[in-house]
N, C-alpha and C positions, 0 to 999 in steps of 0.2 A: 504494500500500500504506500502511496506517495505521501509526502509531508502535508500537502494540501488536503488530501483526503482525510488524514488523521485530524487536522485542525478543524475541518468541516464537521466531522463526527463529534469532536469535543464541544464545539459551539452548539451543535444540535442538542446534545445531551444537557448542556447547561441551560439552554432555552426551555427544554421540556421539564427540567427539574425546577426551574425558577418560576415558570408561569403559574402553577397552582398555588405556590407559596407567597407570591408577591403581594396580594391583597392583605394577607395576615401580617406580613412583615411591615407593611405600611400602617396597619391598624395598631399593632403593638410595637412600641419603640424598640424593644430588645429583639423581638423576632426569633424566638427559640426554634421555630420551624425552619427559619432561614439557615440557622446553624446546622440543623440536621440535613437540610438540602445540600449545603456546601460540602459537608462530610461525605454524603452519598456520591456527589459528583466527583469528589477527589478520588474516592475508591474506584469508581468506574473508569476514571482517566488512567489510574495506575494499572488497572486490569487491561485496558485497551493498549497502553504503551508496552505492557508485558513485564512490569517490574514485580507485581504481586505474583 
C-alpha cells in the first residue's frame, strides 16, 4: 500500500471515529468520549501501520 493510501485510510478512520463523538465533546467541556475516541483511533492506526 502506498503512503497516500495509508494517510487516506487514517483520515477516514479519524473522521468516522470523531463524527458520532463531536456533539458530546462540544456539549461537555472535558469530553470523556472524545478521549476514548482518540485512544481507539490511535490503536487502529498502530494496527494499520503494523506496529501492534
